[in-house]
BABA-309938 format. One record per residue (C-alpha): residue number from 1; residue in three letters; x, y, z. Coordinates in pm, whole numbers, always signed. Layout:
N
(NUM,ALA,(X,Y,Z)) ...
! end
This chain:
302
(1,UNK,(+3359,-9030,+1997)) (2,UNK,(+3160,-9222,+1740)) (3,UNK,(+2845,-9229,+1952)) (4,UNK,(+2581,-8960,+1893)) (5,UNK,(+2396,-8796,+2177)) (6,UNK,(+2028,-8825,+2089)) (7,UNK,(+1930,-8582,+2362)) (8,UNK,(+2135,-8295,+2217)) (9,UNK,(+1920,-8043,+2024)) (10,UNK,(+1984,-8040,+1648)) (11,UNK,(+2180,-7746,+1502)) (12,UNK,(+1951,-7474,+1374)) (13,UNK,(+1963,-7428,+996)) (14,UNK,(+2037,-7078,+881)) (15,UNK,(+1831,-6926,+605)) (16,UNK,(+1834,-6592,+432)) (17,UNK,(+1531,-6385,+514)) (18,UNK,(+1301,-6352,+220)) (19,UNK,(+1419,-6665,+33)) (20,UNK,(+1190,-6908,+221)) (21,UNK,(+840,-6854,+349)) (22,UNK,(+746,-6950,+708)) (23,UNK,(+654,-7304,+602)) (24,UNK,(+1018,-7372,+506)) (25,UNK,(+960,-7441,+139)) (26,UNK,(+1177,-7238,-104)) (27,UNK,(+1005,-6980,-315)) (28,UNK,(+975,-7071,-684)) (29,UNK,(+1090,-6729,-800)) (30,UNK,(+1082,-6355,-731)) (31,UNK,(+1321,-6066,-697)) (32,UNK,(+1637,-6090,-489)) (33,UNK,(+1876,-5805,-406)) (34,UNK,(+2254,-5802,-411)) (35,UNK,(+2311,-5469,-237)) (36,UNK,(+2637,-5289,-167)) (37,UNK,(+2645,-4976,+47)) (38,UNK,(+2707,-4656,-149)) (39,UNK,(+2959,-4413,-6)) (40,UNK,(+2990,-4165,-296)) (41,UNK,(+2788,-4054,-598)) (42,UNK,(+2443,-4171,-489)) (43,UNK,(+2096,-4019,-469)) (44,UNK,(+1819,-4101,-219)) (45,UNK,(+1490,-4154,-406)) (46,UNK,(+1160,-4217,-230)) (47,UNK,(+953,-4525,-306)) (48,UNK,(+658,-4294,-368)) (49,UNK,(+833,-4204,-695)) (50,UNK,(+1008,-4531,-779)) (51,UNK,(+687,-4732,-719)) (52,UNK,(+428,-4473,-827)) (53,UNK,(+102,-4635,-940)) (54,UNK,(-3,-4365,-1187)) (55,UNK,(+320,-4243,-1345)) (56,UNK,(+451,-4415,-1657)) (57,UNK,(+782,-4596,-1646)) (58,UNK,(+936,-4321,-1861)) (59,UNK,(+814,-4052,-1618)) (60,UNK,(+950,-4243,-1317)) (61,UNK,(+1290,-4286,-1482)) (62,UNK,(+1301,-3923,-1589)) (63,UNK,(+1203,-3812,-1236)) (64,UNK,(+1488,-4015,-1087)) (65,UNK,(+1728,-3868,-1343)) (66,UNK,(+1623,-3511,-1260)) (67,UNK,(+1669,-3570,-887)) (68,UNK,(+2021,-3697,-951)) (69,UNK,(+2134,-3388,-1145)) (70,UNK,(+2324,-3103,-979)) (71,UNK,(+2182,-2756,-932)) (72,UNK,(+2196,-2549,-1250)) (73,UNK,(+2188,-2844,-1491)) (74,UNK,(+1999,-2786,-1816)) (75,UNK,(+1676,-2988,-1824)) (76,UNK,(+1489,-2840,-2119)) (77,UNK,(+1325,-3075,-2368)) (78,UNK,(+1593,-3022,-2633)) (79,UNK,(+1874,-3111,-2390)) (80,UNK,(+1692,-3419,-2255)) (81,UNK,(+1606,-3537,-2607)) (82,UNK,(+1975,-3517,-2699)) (83,UNK,(+2062,-3720,-2390)) (84,UNK,(+1800,-3997,-2421)) (85,UNK,(+1666,-4189,-2723)) (86,UNK,(+1293,-4142,-2648)) (87,UNK,(+1253,-3820,-2846)) (88,UNK,(+1112,-3476,-2766)) (89,UNK,(+742,-3574,-2780)) (90,UNK,(+767,-3858,-2526)) (91,UNK,(+998,-3659,-2299)) (92,UNK,(+757,-3363,-2302)) (93,UNK,(+471,-3598,-2208)) (94,UNK,(+674,-3745,-1921)) (95,UNK,(+756,-3396,-1791)) (96,UNK,(+385,-3312,-1792)) (97,UNK,(+316,-3628,-1590)) (98,UNK,(+574,-3530,-1328)) (99,UNK,(+434,-3178,-1319)) (100,UNK,(+77,-3305,-1273)) (101,UNK,(+181,-3520,-974)) (102,UNK,(+388,-3251,-804)) (103,UNK,(+737,-3382,-879)) (104,UNK,(+814,-3088,-1108)) (105,UNK,(+740,-2715,-1105)) (106,UNK,(+797,-2500,-1412)) (107,UNK,(+751,-2125,-1428)) (108,UNK,(+827,-1878,-1706)) (109,UNK,(+1014,-1565,-1600)) (110,UNK,(+1141,-1261,-1786)) (111,UNK,(+1510,-1196,-1729)) (112,UNK,(+1694,-865,-1780)) (113,UNK,(+1708,-795,-2151)) (114,UNK,(+1350,-903,-2216)) (115,UNK,(+1422,-1273,-2276)) (116,UNK,(+1178,-1527,-2123)) (117,UNK,(+1325,-1838,-1960)) (118,UNK,(+1171,-2144,-1793)) (119,UNK,(+1263,-2210,-1429)) (120,UNK,(+1243,-2582,-1341)) (121,UNK,(+1231,-2717,-984)) (122,UNK,(+1254,-3092,-912)) (123,UNK,(+1064,-3195,-594)) (124,UNK,(+1177,-3513,-420)) (125,UNK,(+880,-3507,-178)) (126,UNK,(+581,-3328,-333)) (127,UNK,(+336,-3194,-78)) (128,UNK,(+550,-3303,+219)) (129,UNK,(+323,-3129,+471)) (130,UNK,(+2,-3299,+360)) (131,UNK,(+114,-3649,+265)) (132,UNK,(-25,-3958,+435)) (133,UNK,(+183,-4266,+513)) (134,UNK,(+41,-4570,+335)) (135,UNK,(+330,-4761,+178)) (136,UNK,(+478,-5075,+348)) (137,UNK,(+767,-5044,+592)) (138,UNK,(+1106,-5043,+422)) (139,UNK,(+1426,-5066,+628)) (140,UNK,(+1668,-4912,+378)) (141,UNK,(+2038,-4853,+429)) (142,UNK,(+1991,-4477,+428)) (143,UNK,(+1732,-4493,+706)) (144,UNK,(+1959,-4717,+911)) (145,UNK,(+2242,-4468,+867)) (146,UNK,(+2020,-4182,+981)) (147,UNK,(+1890,-4392,+1273)) (148,UNK,(+1532,-4291,+1205)) (149,UNK,(+1353,-4589,+1048)) (150,UNK,(+998,-4513,+941)) (151,UNK,(+708,-4752,+940)) (152,UNK,(+570,-4647,+605)) (153,UNK,(+685,-4480,+285)) (154,UNK,(+486,-4173,+192)) (155,UNK,(+255,-4159,-102)) (156,UNK,(+205,-3841,-308)) (157,UNK,(-83,-3620,-197)) (158,UNK,(-425,-3646,-347)) (159,UNK,(-485,-3404,-629)) (160,UNK,(-705,-3117,-525)) (161,UNK,(-1040,-3089,-693)) (162,UNK,(-1049,-2798,-933)) (163,UNK,(-1339,-2563,-952)) (164,UNK,(-1524,-2475,-1272)) (165,UNK,(-1306,-2348,-1550)) (166,UNK,(-1294,-1980,-1626)) (167,UNK,(-1481,-1878,-1941)) (168,UNK,(-1273,-1832,-2254)) (169,UNK,(-1163,-1478,-2343)) (170,UNK,(-1393,-1285,-2573)) (171,UNK,(-1315,-1295,-2946)) (172,UNK,(-1384,-1036,-3219)) (173,UNK,(-1719,-1055,-3393)) (174,UNK,(-1768,-1019,-3770)) (175,UNK,(-1976,-730,-3900)) (176,UNK,(-2173,-967,-4122)) (177,UNK,(-2177,-1323,-3979)) (178,UNK,(-2275,-1497,-4301)) (179,UNK,(-2319,-1877,-4273)) (180,UNK,(-2055,-1942,-4542)) (181,UNK,(-1804,-1724,-4356)) (182,UNK,(-1865,-1900,-4023)) (183,UNK,(-1836,-2241,-4192)) (184,UNK,(-1500,-2142,-4341)) (185,UNK,(-1384,-2031,-3995)) (186,UNK,(-1501,-2360,-3840)) (187,UNK,(-1317,-2563,-4106)) (188,UNK,(-999,-2364,-4041)) (189,UNK,(-1017,-2429,-3665)) (190,UNK,(-1086,-2800,-3717)) (191,UNK,(-771,-2831,-3928)) (192,UNK,(-535,-2678,-3671)) (193,UNK,(-473,-3020,-3513)) (194,UNK,(-286,-3120,-3830)) (195,UNK,(-24,-2855,-3749)) (196,UNK,(-5,-2933,-3374)) (197,UNK,(-184,-3225,-3208)) (198,UNK,(-235,-3013,-2895)) (199,UNK,(-476,-2790,-3093)) (200,UNK,(-750,-3054,-3100)) (201,UNK,(-1052,-2840,-3004)) (202,UNK,(-1391,-2943,-2870)) (203,UNK,(-1713,-2848,-3046)) (204,UNK,(-1792,-2595,-2772)) (205,UNK,(-1450,-2428,-2803)) (206,UNK,(-1478,-2425,-3184)) (207,UNK,(-1819,-2254,-3171)) (208,UNK,(-1674,-1989,-2939)) (209,UNK,(-1368,-1922,-3158)) (210,UNK,(-1534,-1936,-3502)) (211,UNK,(-1670,-1575,-3497)) (212,UNK,(-1318,-1449,-3415)) (213,UNK,(-1171,-1630,-3716)) (214,UNK,(-1459,-1502,-3930)) (215,UNK,(-1373,-1145,-3825)) (216,UNK,(-1019,-1200,-3961)) (217,UNK,(-1144,-1351,-4287)) (218,UNK,(-1388,-1062,-4322)) (219,UNK,(-1092,-822,-4321)) (220,UNK,(-942,-974,-4637)) (221,UNK,(-694,-1192,-4442)) (222,UNK,(-630,-1523,-4617)) (223,UNK,(-694,-1854,-4442)) (224,UNK,(-321,-1932,-4461)) (225,UNK,(-233,-1606,-4284)) (226,UNK,(-491,-1670,-4010)) (227,UNK,(-360,-2024,-3957)) (228,UNK,(-2,-1897,-3930)) (229,UNK,(-101,-1629,-3678)) (230,UNK,(-268,-1892,-3457)) (231,UNK,(-5,-2168,-3475)) (232,UNK,(+329,-1982,-3501)) (233,UNK,(+561,-1970,-3197)) (234,UNK,(+351,-2195,-2974)) (235,UNK,(+517,-2276,-2639)) (236,UNK,(+696,-2614,-2655)) (237,UNK,(+549,-2715,-2320)) (238,UNK,(+282,-2611,-2073)) (239,UNK,(-3,-2562,-2325)) (240,UNK,(-278,-2647,-2075)) (241,UNK,(-577,-2485,-2246)) (242,UNK,(-517,-2422,-2617)) (243,UNK,(-859,-2265,-2678)) (244,UNK,(-779,-1983,-2433)) (245,UNK,(-449,-1912,-2611)) (246,UNK,(-621,-1904,-2952)) (247,UNK,(-892,-1671,-2821)) (248,UNK,(-625,-1435,-2686)) (249,UNK,(-439,-1432,-3017)) (250,UNK,(-755,-1370,-3217)) (251,UNK,(-832,-1062,-3006)) (252,UNK,(-479,-929,-2951)) (253,UNK,(-353,-972,-3309)) (254,UNK,(-668,-866,-3496)) (255,UNK,(-553,-670,-3806)) (256,UNK,(-717,-339,-3902)) (257,UNK,(-987,-327,-4168)) (258,UNK,(-861,-306,-4527)) (259,UNK,(-819,+45,-4673)) (260,UNK,(-1128,+202,-4829)) (261,UNK,(-1155,+165,-5204)) (262,UNK,(-1405,+368,-5406)) (263,UNK,(-1641,+144,-5599)) (264,UNK,(-1542,+104,-5961)) (265,UNK,(-1752,+276,-6227)) (266,UNK,(-2007,+44,-6384)) (267,UNK,(-1911,-77,-6732)) (268,UNK,(-2078,+98,-7024)) (269,UNK,(-2403,-54,-7141)) (270,UNK,(-2383,-262,-7459)) (271,UNK,(-2702,-242,-7666)) (272,UNK,(-2821,-505,-7909)) (273,UNK,(-2759,-486,-8281)) (274,UNK,(-3047,-389,-8510)) (275,UNK,(-3097,-269,-8872)) (276,UNK,(-3181,+93,-8948)) (277,UNK,(-3530,+136,-9095)) (278,UNK,(-3400,+414,-9319)) (279,UNK,(-3080,+267,-9471)) (280,UNK,(-3088,-94,-9347)) (281,UNK,(-2745,-45,-9189)) (282,UNK,(-2664,-237,-8875)) (283,UNK,(-2611,-38,-8554)) (284,UNK,(-2652,-70,-8178)) (285,UNK,(-2946,+109,-8025)) (286,UNK,(-3135,+119,-7697)) (287,UNK,(-3471,+167,-7872)) (288,UNK,(-3452,+408,-8172)) (289,UNK,(-3509,+250,-8512)) (290,UNK,(-3294,+494,-8714)) (291,UNK,(-2917,+520,-8717)) (292,UNK,(-2739,+845,-8639)) (293,UNK,(-2708,+949,-9008)) (294,UNK,(-3074,+885,-9080)) (295,UNK,(-3181,+1076,-8772)) (296,UNK,(-2986,+1386,-8891)) (297,UNK,(-3113,+1357,-9257)) (298,UNK,(-3456,+1522,-9269)) (299,UNK,(-3555,+1339,-9591)) (300,UNK,(-3505,+996,-9430)) (301,UNK,(-3661,+1082,-9104)) (302,UNK,(-3983,+1208,-9265)) 
! end
């Protein structure tokens, strides 16, 4: 019993897959998983979202949160900002990222009663028909349960190349495009970004919009009133091309010309003081050298 059989093969050592490389040496570090199968309250999320190479971490987390919500849940910026600590500005930027990569669709619709609402659709597989498989094989628990393991996870589709942008809408033109008036309009447009950072305009867009602002200023509208008309009630999200919106507002909300006012009568002429040649009295005169009394007295006028 105490003798060992040297011809018996040694017992194979068990190892957990992934903890040791093929050479047998333990890995110095790296991620390990302690997984437990979910049976209730779980959501299947694709690696194309969880491991997206272009989305920010905030956008990925927000995309996973949206996919986990039930149908009809409120997902507007105000509701999400009340739920998470990031704030409305960062949440709005993350929603735009998801929308740009196809994980979110937002449309504005008019409901009975005239109110406009935003319809939001969360897409768990954007562009499913045209995706290409290029992620590594992942044998997940959900795929094992479905019995249809896939070789690769799907990546989001390539963004389609956009054609040339449409020209901006036409803007009103001033009757007298004086240089000072156009410069005041340009300064007003350049300062709009202080009211909303999305209204940072290019030089080309500013040159196109400046005559429209000048037409407003020419109609006795103050710069403050023009600025309010351009920046009030901007949409909280989806402002893709601010210059087009400003051009539309300049044309659609152009006020009428001011009412006609008759020119005021010129002020009476004031002549210089001089001394009368007849009585040496001071009086105002346009050219005569005698005062009124001397001109009516024949003895002094002779």
